[in-house]
PDB file with SEQRES, HELIX, SHEET and CRYST1 records, atoms N, CA, C and O in Angstrom:
SEQRES   1 A   71  MET LEU THR THR ASP THR ALA SER ARG ALA MET SER PHE          
SEQRES   2 A   71  ASP GLU PHE VAL GLU VAL ALA ASP THR VAL VAL ILE GLU          
SEQRES   3 A   71  ASP ALA TYR LYS ARG VAL ALA ARG VAL ILE SER ALA ASP          
SEQRES   4 A   71  LEU ALA ARG THR TYR SER GLU TYR LEU ALA ASP LYS ASP          
SEQRES   5 A   71  THR GLU LYS ASP GLY LYS VAL GLU ALA LEU ILE GLU ALA          
SEQRES   6 A   71  HIS THR VAL ILE ASP SER                                      
HELIX    1 AA1 PHE A   13  ILE A   36  1                                  24    
HELIX    2 AA2 ALA A   38  LYS A   51  1                                  14    
HELIX    3 AA3 LYS A   58  ASP A   70  1                                  13    
SHEET    1 AA1 2 THR A   3  ASP A   5  0                                        
SHEET    2 AA1 2 ALA A  10  SER A  12 -1                                        
CRYST1    1.000    1.000    1.000  90.00  90.00  90.00 P 1           1          
ATOM      1  N   MET A   1      38.000  57.976  67.194  1.00  0.00           N  
ATOM      2  CA  MET A   1      37.212  57.890  68.412  1.00  0.00           C  
ATOM      3  C   MET A   1      37.383  56.465  68.922  1.00  0.00           C  
ATOM      4  O   MET A   1      37.063  55.537  68.180  1.00  0.00           O  
ATOM      5  N   LEU A   2      37.849  56.238  70.096  1.00  0.00           N  
ATOM      6  CA  LEU A   2      37.976  54.943  70.701  1.00  0.00           C  
ATOM      7  C   LEU A   2      36.891  54.710  71.776  1.00  0.00           C  
ATOM      8  O   LEU A   2      36.807  55.451  72.756  1.00  0.00           O  
ATOM      9  N   THR A   3      36.113  53.729  71.583  1.00  0.00           N  
ATOM     10  CA  THR A   3      35.049  53.397  72.546  1.00  0.00           C  
ATOM     11  C   THR A   3      35.184  51.907  72.855  1.00  0.00           C  
ATOM     12  O   THR A   3      35.396  51.085  71.963  1.00  0.00           O  
ATOM     13  N   THR A   4      35.062  51.597  74.087  1.00  0.00           N  
ATOM     14  CA  THR A   4      35.175  50.221  74.508  1.00  0.00           C  
ATOM     15  C   THR A   4      34.193  49.909  75.501  1.00  0.00           C  
ATOM     16  O   THR A   4      33.753  50.832  76.187  1.00  0.00           O  
ATOM     17  N   ASP A   5      33.739  48.596  75.696  1.00  0.00           N  
ATOM     18  CA  ASP A   5      32.835  48.165  76.683  1.00  0.00           C  
ATOM     19  C   ASP A   5      33.209  46.701  77.098  1.00  0.00           C  
ATOM     20  O   ASP A   5      32.704  45.719  76.553  1.00  0.00           O  
ATOM     21  N   THR A   6      34.091  46.636  78.059  1.00  0.00           N  
ATOM     22  CA  THR A   6      34.556  45.326  78.624  1.00  0.00           C  
ATOM     23  C   THR A   6      33.773  45.008  79.867  1.00  0.00           C  
ATOM     24  O   THR A   6      34.060  45.479  80.967  1.00  0.00           O  
ATOM     25  N   ALA A   7      32.756  44.177  79.641  1.00  0.00           N  
ATOM     26  CA  ALA A   7      31.914  43.771  80.804  1.00  0.00           C  
ATOM     27  C   ALA A   7      31.321  45.023  81.503  1.00  0.00           C  
ATOM     28  O   ALA A   7      31.401  45.173  82.722  1.00  0.00           O  
ATOM     29  N   SER A   8      30.739  45.889  80.698  1.00  0.00           N  
ATOM     30  CA  SER A   8      30.022  47.098  81.118  1.00  0.00           C  
ATOM     31  C   SER A   8      30.828  48.141  81.773  1.00  0.00           C  
ATOM     32  O   SER A   8      30.301  48.957  82.530  1.00  0.00           O  
ATOM     33  N   ARG A   9      32.182  48.145  81.489  1.00  0.00           N  
ATOM     34  CA  ARG A   9      33.124  49.145  81.980  1.00  0.00           C  
ATOM     35  C   ARG A   9      33.465  50.075  80.759  1.00  0.00           C  
ATOM     36  O   ARG A   9      34.614  50.143  80.323  1.00  0.00           O  
ATOM     37  N   ALA A  10      32.475  50.751  80.254  1.00  0.00           N  
ATOM     38  CA  ALA A  10      32.578  51.582  79.094  1.00  0.00           C  
ATOM     39  C   ALA A  10      33.580  52.735  79.400  1.00  0.00           C  
ATOM     40  O   ALA A  10      33.694  53.223  80.525  1.00  0.00           O  
ATOM     41  N   MET A  11      34.298  53.135  78.311  1.00  0.00           N  
ATOM     42  CA  MET A  11      35.222  54.205  78.489  1.00  0.00           C  
ATOM     43  C   MET A  11      35.334  54.831  77.041  1.00  0.00           C  
ATOM     44  O   MET A  11      35.445  54.117  76.044  1.00  0.00           O  
ATOM     45  N   SER A  12      35.302  56.092  76.995  1.00  0.00           N  
ATOM     46  CA  SER A  12      35.496  56.710  75.779  1.00  0.00           C  
ATOM     47  C   SER A  12      37.052  57.085  75.466  1.00  0.00           C  
ATOM     48  O   SER A  12      37.860  56.954  76.386  1.00  0.00           O  
ATOM     49  N   PHE A  13      37.435  57.484  74.364  1.00  0.00           N  
ATOM     50  CA  PHE A  13      38.795  57.832  74.136  1.00  0.00           C  
ATOM     51  C   PHE A  13      39.250  59.071  74.989  1.00  0.00           C  
ATOM     52  O   PHE A  13      40.389  59.123  75.454  1.00  0.00           O  
ATOM     53  N   ASP A  14      38.354  60.032  75.173  1.00  0.00           N  
ATOM     54  CA  ASP A  14      38.721  61.188  75.974  1.00  0.00           C  
ATOM     55  C   ASP A  14      38.917  60.863  77.415  1.00  0.00           C  
ATOM     56  O   ASP A  14      39.796  61.456  78.041  1.00  0.00           O  
ATOM     57  N   GLU A  15      38.111  59.901  78.032  1.00  0.00           N  
ATOM     58  CA  GLU A  15      38.276  59.443  79.302  1.00  0.00           C  
ATOM     59  C   GLU A  15      39.649  58.660  79.505  1.00  0.00           C  
ATOM     60  O   GLU A  15      40.372  58.799  80.492  1.00  0.00           O  
ATOM     61  N   PHE A  16      39.892  57.854  78.474  1.00  0.00           N  
ATOM     62  CA  PHE A  16      41.152  57.063  78.508  1.00  0.00           C  
ATOM     63  C   PHE A  16      42.339  57.976  78.606  1.00  0.00           C  
ATOM     64  O   PHE A  16      43.206  57.796  79.461  1.00  0.00           O  
ATOM     65  N   VAL A  17      42.384  58.982  77.711  1.00  0.00           N  
ATOM     66  CA  VAL A  17      43.539  59.972  77.655  1.00  0.00           C  
ATOM     67  C   VAL A  17      43.591  60.631  78.981  1.00  0.00           C  
ATOM     68  O   VAL A  17      44.686  60.768  79.526  1.00  0.00           O  
ATOM     69  N   GLU A  18      42.516  61.047  79.543  1.00  0.00           N  
ATOM     70  CA  GLU A  18      42.591  61.785  80.822  1.00  0.00           C  
ATOM     71  C   GLU A  18      43.188  60.952  81.928  1.00  0.00           C  
ATOM     72  O   GLU A  18      44.016  61.424  82.707  1.00  0.00           O  
ATOM     73  N   VAL A  19      42.751  59.685  81.987  1.00  0.00           N  
ATOM     74  CA  VAL A  19      43.166  58.724  82.980  1.00  0.00           C  
ATOM     75  C   VAL A  19      44.764  58.473  82.729  1.00  0.00           C  
ATOM     76  O   VAL A  19      45.544  58.478  83.682  1.00  0.00           O  
ATOM     77  N   ALA A  20      45.145  58.281  81.555  1.00  0.00           N  
ATOM     78  CA  ALA A  20      46.484  57.925  81.205  1.00  0.00           C  
ATOM     79  C   ALA A  20      47.397  59.132  81.581  1.00  0.00           C  
ATOM     80  O   ALA A  20      48.476  58.956  82.146  1.00  0.00           O  
ATOM     81  N   ASP A  21      46.929  60.346  81.250  1.00  0.00           N  
ATOM     82  CA  ASP A  21      47.704  61.551  81.577  1.00  0.00           C  
ATOM     83  C   ASP A  21      47.903  61.652  83.116  1.00  0.00           C  
ATOM     84  O   ASP A  21      49.005  61.953  83.574  1.00  0.00           O  
ATOM     85  N   THR A  22      46.899  61.414  83.860  1.00  0.00           N  
ATOM     86  CA  THR A  22      46.976  61.575  85.346  1.00  0.00           C  
ATOM     87  C   THR A  22      47.966  60.486  85.867  1.00  0.00           C  
ATOM     88  O   THR A  22      48.760  60.766  86.766  1.00  0.00           O  
ATOM     89  N   VAL A  23      47.921  59.297  85.327  1.00  0.00           N  
ATOM     90  CA  VAL A  23      48.909  58.303  85.786  1.00  0.00           C  
ATOM     91  C   VAL A  23      50.326  58.683  85.545  1.00  0.00           C  
ATOM     92  O   VAL A  23      51.185  58.498  86.406  1.00  0.00           O  
ATOM     93  N   VAL A  24      50.598  59.244  84.315  1.00  0.00           N  
ATOM     94  CA  VAL A  24      51.911  59.655  83.987  1.00  0.00           C  
ATOM     95  C   VAL A  24      52.418  60.817  84.881  1.00  0.00           C  
ATOM     96  O   VAL A  24      53.580  60.872  85.283  1.00  0.00           O  
ATOM     97  N   ILE A  25      51.454  61.756  85.167  1.00  0.00           N  
ATOM     98  CA  ILE A  25      51.836  62.920  86.072  1.00  0.00           C  
ATOM     99  C   ILE A  25      52.167  62.421  87.377  1.00  0.00           C  
ATOM    100  O   ILE A  25      53.215  62.774  87.918  1.00  0.00           O  
ATOM    101  N   GLU A  26      51.230  61.499  88.020  1.00  0.00           N  
ATOM    102  CA  GLU A  26      51.539  61.003  89.361  1.00  0.00           C  
ATOM    103  C   GLU A  26      52.817  60.168  89.404  1.00  0.00           C  
ATOM    104  O   GLU A  26      53.569  60.294  90.370  1.00  0.00           O  
ATOM    105  N   ASP A  27      53.111  59.303  88.390  1.00  0.00           N  
ATOM    106  CA  ASP A  27      54.373  58.662  88.339  1.00  0.00           C  
ATOM    107  C   ASP A  27      55.566  59.539  88.445  1.00  0.00           C  
ATOM    108  O   ASP A  27      56.500  59.281  89.204  1.00  0.00           O  
ATOM    109  N   ALA A  28      55.521  60.584  87.667  1.00  0.00           N  
ATOM    110  CA  ALA A  28      56.659  61.561  87.584  1.00  0.00           C  
ATOM    111  C   ALA A  28      56.817  62.240  88.923  1.00  0.00           C  
ATOM    112  O   ALA A  28      57.924  62.406  89.435  1.00  0.00           O  
ATOM    113  N   TYR A  29      55.585  62.662  89.527  1.00  0.00           N  
ATOM    114  CA  TYR A  29      55.541  63.314  90.760  1.00  0.00           C  
ATOM    115  C   TYR A  29      56.195  62.424  91.860  1.00  0.00           C  
ATOM    116  O   TYR A  29      56.968  62.910  92.685  1.00  0.00           O  
ATOM    117  N   LYS A  30      55.862  61.120  91.846  1.00  0.00           N  
ATOM    118  CA  LYS A  30      56.403  60.163  92.859  1.00  0.00           C  
ATOM    119  C   LYS A  30      58.007  60.042  92.805  1.00  0.00           C  
ATOM    120  O   LYS A  30      58.738  59.990  93.794  1.00  0.00           O  
ATOM    121  N   ARG A  31      58.394  60.010  91.527  1.00  0.00           N  
ATOM    122  CA  ARG A  31      59.886  59.934  91.244  1.00  0.00           C  
ATOM    123  C   ARG A  31      60.588  61.147  91.818  1.00  0.00           C  
ATOM    124  O   ARG A  31      61.610  61.038  92.496  1.00  0.00           O  
ATOM    125  N   VAL A  32      59.980  62.380  91.514  1.00  0.00           N  
ATOM    126  CA  VAL A  32      60.561  63.594  92.034  1.00  0.00           C  
ATOM    127  C   VAL A  32      60.563  63.580  93.569  1.00  0.00           C  
ATOM    128  O   VAL A  32      61.568  63.927  94.190  1.00  0.00           O  
ATOM    129  N   ALA A  33      59.443  63.180  94.178  1.00  0.00           N  
ATOM    130  CA  ALA A  33      59.264  63.165  95.633  1.00  0.00           C  
ATOM    131  C   ALA A  33      60.382  62.272  96.231  1.00  0.00           C  
ATOM    132  O   ALA A  33      60.840  62.553  97.338  1.00  0.00           O  
ATOM    133  N   ARG A  34      60.814  61.252  95.560  1.00  0.00           N  
ATOM    134  CA  ARG A  34      61.967  60.431  96.116  1.00  0.00           C  
ATOM    135  C   ARG A  34      63.248  61.202  96.238  1.00  0.00           C  
ATOM    136  O   ARG A  34      64.072  61.004  97.130  1.00  0.00           O  
ATOM    137  N   VAL A  35      63.368  62.140  95.234  1.00  0.00           N  
ATOM    138  CA  VAL A  35      64.609  62.838  95.154  1.00  0.00           C  
ATOM    139  C   VAL A  35      64.586  64.072  96.134  1.00  0.00           C  
ATOM    140  O   VAL A  35      65.591  64.328  96.797  1.00  0.00           O  
ATOM    141  N   ILE A  36      63.540  64.777  96.222  1.00  0.00           N  
ATOM    142  CA  ILE A  36      63.497  65.947  97.057  1.00  0.00           C  
ATOM    143  C   ILE A  36      62.819  65.740  98.437  1.00  0.00           C  
ATOM    144  O   ILE A  36      62.748  66.665  99.247  1.00  0.00           O  
ATOM    145  N   SER A  37      62.351  64.575  98.669  1.00  0.00           N  
ATOM    146  CA  SER A  37      61.703  64.068  99.885  1.00  0.00           C  
ATOM    147  C   SER A  37      60.176  64.187  99.661  1.00  0.00           C  
ATOM    148  O   SER A  37      59.626  65.111  99.062  1.00  0.00           O  
ATOM    149  N   ALA A  38      59.596  63.161 100.205  1.00  0.00           N  
ATOM    150  CA  ALA A  38      57.994  63.141 100.040  1.00  0.00           C  
ATOM    151  C   ALA A  38      57.304  64.224 100.684  1.00  0.00           C  
ATOM    152  O   ALA A  38      56.315  64.753 100.175  1.00  0.00           O  
ATOM    153  N   ASP A  39      57.844  64.608 101.906  1.00  0.00           N  
ATOM    154  CA  ASP A  39      57.276  65.714 102.676  1.00  0.00           C  
ATOM    155  C   ASP A  39      57.331  67.070 101.923  1.00  0.00           C  
ATOM    156  O   ASP A  39      56.333  67.773 101.762  1.00  0.00           O  
ATOM    157  N   LEU A  40      58.529  67.374 101.489  1.00  0.00           N  
ATOM    158  CA  LEU A  40      58.659  68.489 100.717  1.00  0.00           C  
ATOM    159  C   LEU A  40      57.823  68.646  99.480  1.00  0.00           C  
ATOM    160  O   LEU A  40      57.255  69.706  99.217  1.00  0.00           O  
ATOM    161  N   ALA A  41      57.755  67.564  98.715  1.00  0.00           N  
ATOM    162  CA  ALA A  41      56.994  67.518  97.527  1.00  0.00           C  
ATOM    163  C   ALA A  41      55.481  67.714  97.889  1.00  0.00           C  
ATOM    164  O   ALA A  41      54.815  68.500  97.215  1.00  0.00           O  
ATOM    165  N   ARG A  42      54.953  67.068  98.866  1.00  0.00           N  
ATOM    166  CA  ARG A  42      53.572  67.209  99.382  1.00  0.00           C  
ATOM    167  C   ARG A  42      53.286  68.558  99.789  1.00  0.00           C  
ATOM    168  O   ARG A  42      52.317  69.137  99.299  1.00  0.00           O  
ATOM    169  N   THR A  43      54.126  69.193 100.745  1.00  0.00           N  
ATOM    170  CA  THR A  43      53.795  70.447 101.152  1.00  0.00           C  
ATOM    171  C   THR A  43      53.884  71.558 100.127  1.00  0.00           C  
ATOM    172  O   THR A  43      53.120  72.522 100.185  1.00  0.00           O  
ATOM    173  N   TYR A  44      54.813  71.433  99.186  1.00  0.00           N  
ATOM    174  CA  TYR A  44      54.906  72.369  98.091  1.00  0.00           C  
ATOM    175  C   TYR A  44      53.783  72.305  97.146  1.00  0.00           C  
ATOM    176  O   TYR A  44      53.325  73.325  96.630  1.00  0.00           O  
ATOM    177  N   SER A  45      53.288  71.021  96.887  1.00  0.00           N  
ATOM    178  CA  SER A  45      52.243  70.962  95.974  1.00  0.00           C  
ATOM    179  C   SER A  45      50.951  71.355  96.598  1.00  0.00           C  
ATOM    180  O   SER A  45      50.068  71.805  95.868  1.00  0.00           O  
ATOM    181  N   GLU A  46      50.755  71.231  97.867  1.00  0.00           N  
ATOM    182  CA  GLU A  46      49.560  71.750  98.618  1.00  0.00           C  
ATOM    183  C   GLU A  46      49.652  73.315  98.627  1.00  0.00           C  
ATOM    184  O   GLU A  46      48.631  73.991  98.497  1.00  0.00           O  
ATOM    185  N   TYR A  47      50.824  73.853  98.775  1.00  0.00           N  
ATOM    186  CA  TYR A  47      50.980  75.340  98.750  1.00  0.00           C  
ATOM    187  C   TYR A  47      50.568  75.939  97.391  1.00  0.00           C  
ATOM    188  O   TYR A  47      49.842  76.930  97.320  1.00  0.00           O  
ATOM    189  N   LEU A  48      51.073  75.282  96.293  1.00  0.00           N  
ATOM    190  CA  LEU A  48      50.717  75.620  94.991  1.00  0.00           C  
ATOM    191  C   LEU A  48      49.228  75.523  94.708  1.00  0.00           C  
ATOM    192  O   LEU A  48      48.614  76.422  94.134  1.00  0.00           O  
ATOM    193  N   ALA A  49      48.633  74.314  95.165  1.00  0.00           N  
ATOM    194  CA  ALA A  49      47.229  74.177  94.849  1.00  0.00           C  
ATOM    195  C   ALA A  49      46.337  75.111  95.612  1.00  0.00           C  
ATOM    196  O   ALA A  49      45.282  75.516  95.123  1.00  0.00           O  
ATOM    197  N   ASP A  50      46.754  75.459  96.812  1.00  0.00           N  
ATOM    198  CA  ASP A  50      45.982  76.504  97.572  1.00  0.00           C  
ATOM    199  C   ASP A  50      46.043  77.920  96.919  1.00  0.00           C  
ATOM    200  O   ASP A  50      45.107  78.708  97.058  1.00  0.00           O  
ATOM    201  N   LYS A  51      47.117  78.216  96.232  1.00  0.00           N  
ATOM    202  CA  LYS A  51      47.252  79.468  95.590  1.00  0.00           C  
ATOM    203  C   LYS A  51      46.488  79.536  94.201  1.00  0.00           C  
ATOM    204  O   LYS A  51      46.192  80.614  93.684  1.00  0.00           O  
ATOM    205  N   ASP A  52      46.203  78.351  93.657  1.00  0.00           N  
ATOM    206  CA  ASP A  52      45.548  78.258  92.321  1.00  0.00           C  
ATOM    207  C   ASP A  52      44.079  78.435  92.468  1.00  0.00           C  
ATOM    208  O   ASP A  52      43.357  77.570  92.965  1.00  0.00           O  
ATOM    209  N   THR A  53      43.646  79.617  92.008  1.00  0.00           N  
ATOM    210  CA  THR A  53      42.167  79.825  92.187  1.00  0.00           C  
ATOM    211  C   THR A  53      41.448  79.651  90.793  1.00  0.00           C  
ATOM    212  O   THR A  53      40.243  79.856  90.652  1.00  0.00           O  
ATOM    213  N   GLU A  54      42.236  79.280  89.837  1.00  0.00           N  
ATOM    214  CA  GLU A  54      41.524  79.150  88.450  1.00  0.00           C  
ATOM    215  C   GLU A  54      41.001  77.752  88.254  1.00  0.00           C  
ATOM    216  O   GLU A  54      40.117  77.554  87.421  1.00  0.00           O  
ATOM    217  N   LYS A  55      41.497  76.775  88.976  1.00  0.00           N  
ATOM    218  CA  LYS A  55      41.059  75.375  88.816  1.00  0.00           C  
ATOM    219  C   LYS A  55      39.741  75.131  89.529  1.00  0.00           C  
ATOM    220  O   LYS A  55      39.361  75.791  90.497  1.00  0.00           O  
ATOM    221  N   ASP A  56      39.049  74.090  88.949  1.00  0.00           N  
ATOM    222  CA  ASP A  56      37.637  73.696  89.457  1.00  0.00           C  
ATOM    223  C   ASP A  56      37.864  72.699  90.633  1.00  0.00           C  
ATOM    224  O   ASP A  56      37.558  71.522  90.444  1.00  0.00           O  
ATOM    225  N   GLY A  57      38.348  73.063  91.764  1.00  0.00           N  
ATOM    226  CA  GLY A  57      38.491  72.140  92.920  1.00  0.00           C  
ATOM    227  C   GLY A  57      39.851  71.802  93.230  1.00  0.00           C  
ATOM    228  O   GLY A  57      40.765  72.016  92.434  1.00  0.00           O  
ATOM    229  N   LYS A  58      40.017  71.279  94.364  1.00  0.00           N  
ATOM    230  CA  LYS A  58      41.326  70.990  94.976  1.00  0.00           C  
ATOM    231  C   LYS A  58      42.027  69.922  94.185  1.00  0.00           C  
ATOM    232  O   LYS A  58      43.236  70.028  93.974  1.00  0.00           O  
ATOM    233  N   VAL A  59      41.306  68.855  93.718  1.00  0.00           N  
ATOM    234  CA  VAL A  59      41.905  67.791  92.995  1.00  0.00           C  
ATOM    235  C   VAL A  59      42.592  68.262  91.730  1.00  0.00           C  
ATOM    236  O   VAL A  59      43.721  67.858  91.452  1.00  0.00           O  
ATOM    237  N   GLU A  60      41.900  69.148  90.922  1.00  0.00           N  
ATOM    238  CA  GLU A  60      42.505  69.655  89.663  1.00  0.00           C  
ATOM    239  C   GLU A  60      43.740  70.531  90.001  1.00  0.00           C  
ATOM    240  O   GLU A  60      44.747  70.506  89.292  1.00  0.00           O  
ATOM    241  N   ALA A  61      43.631  71.290  91.084  1.00  0.00           N  
ATOM    242  CA  ALA A  61      44.716  72.230  91.487  1.00  0.00           C  
ATOM    243  C   ALA A  61      45.911  71.323  91.940  1.00  0.00           C  
ATOM    244  O   ALA A  61      47.069  71.636  91.662  1.00  0.00           O  
ATOM    245  N   LEU A  62      45.612  70.235  92.619  1.00  0.00           N  
ATOM    246  CA  LEU A  62      46.839  69.318  93.061  1.00  0.00           C  
ATOM    247  C   LEU A  62      47.415  68.631  91.815  1.00  0.00           C  
ATOM    248  O   LEU A  62      48.632  68.453  91.762  1.00  0.00           O  
ATOM    249  N   ILE A  63      46.644  68.246  90.838  1.00  0.00           N  
ATOM    250  CA  ILE A  63      47.215  67.673  89.701  1.00  0.00           C  
ATOM    251  C   ILE A  63      48.156  68.666  88.895  1.00  0.00           C  
ATOM    252  O   ILE A  63      49.239  68.332  88.415  1.00  0.00           O  
ATOM    253  N   GLU A  64      47.610  69.898  88.812  1.00  0.00           N  
ATOM    254  CA  GLU A  64      48.408  70.995  88.258  1.00  0.00           C  
ATOM    255  C   GLU A  64      49.648  71.291  89.049  1.00  0.00           C  
ATOM    256  O   GLU A  64      50.678  71.633  88.468  1.00  0.00           O  
ATOM    257  N   ALA A  65      49.590  71.174  90.327  1.00  0.00           N  
ATOM    258  CA  ALA A  65      50.812  71.474  91.156  1.00  0.00           C  
ATOM    259  C   ALA A  65      51.798  70.315  90.975  1.00  0.00           C  
ATOM    260  O   ALA A  65      53.007  70.538  90.927  1.00  0.00           O  
ATOM    261  N   HIS A  66      51.307  69.116  90.876  1.00  0.00           N  
ATOM    262  CA  HIS A  66      52.164  68.007  90.688  1.00  0.00           C  
ATOM    263  C   HIS A  66      52.867  68.126  89.245  1.00  0.00           C  
ATOM    264  O   HIS A  66      54.008  67.687  89.104  1.00  0.00           O  
ATOM    265  N   THR A  67      52.206  68.698  88.218  1.00  0.00           N  
ATOM    266  CA  THR A  67      52.753  68.948  86.948  1.00  0.00           C  
ATOM    267  C   THR A  67      53.879  69.920  87.109  1.00  0.00           C  
ATOM    268  O   THR A  67      54.956  69.712  86.551  1.00  0.00           O  
ATOM    269  N   VAL A  68      53.667  70.979  87.855  1.00  0.00           N  
ATOM    270  CA  VAL A  68      54.703  71.972  88.020  1.00  0.00           C  
ATOM    271  C   VAL A  68      55.930  71.436  88.705  1.00  0.00           C  
ATOM    272  O   VAL A  68      57.041  71.792  88.312  1.00  0.00           O  
ATOM    273  N   ILE A  69      55.785  70.578  89.731  1.00  0.00           N  
ATOM    274  CA  ILE A  69      56.822  69.935  90.458  1.00  0.00           C  
ATOM    275  C   ILE A  69      57.592  68.985  89.629  1.00  0.00           C  
ATOM    276  O   ILE A  69      58.805  68.870  89.802  1.00  0.00           O  
ATOM    277  N   ASP A  70      56.913  68.248  88.677  1.00  0.00           N  
ATOM    278  CA  ASP A  70      57.577  67.414  87.735  1.00  0.00           C  
ATOM    279  C   ASP A  70      58.395  68.108  86.826  1.00  0.00           C  
ATOM    280  O   ASP A  70      59.314  67.473  86.308  1.00  0.00           O  
ATOM    281  N   SER A  71      58.236  69.286  86.536  1.00  0.00           N  
ATOM    282  CA  SER A  71      58.916  70.014  85.480  1.00  0.00           C  
ATOM    283  C   SER A  71      60.365  70.215  85.780  1.00  0.00           C  
ATOM    284  O   SER A  71      61.083  70.816  84.981  1.00  0.00           O  
TER     285      SER A  71                                                      
END                                                                             
């Protein structure tokens, strides 16, 4: 278990892993968007997110869609 408090910016290990995973997903998504075009990547990820009824909200659905596009 990793816990840190750098000038009251506490973060647990789970929060760190979640943030790190999101950064990696978004980096890969941006690289793909440069290849297929930013507009195509954006509209396709929005399409996938709108179809995803299992996620808790639009943000989670978009992250999952970005993961699919990265694959």
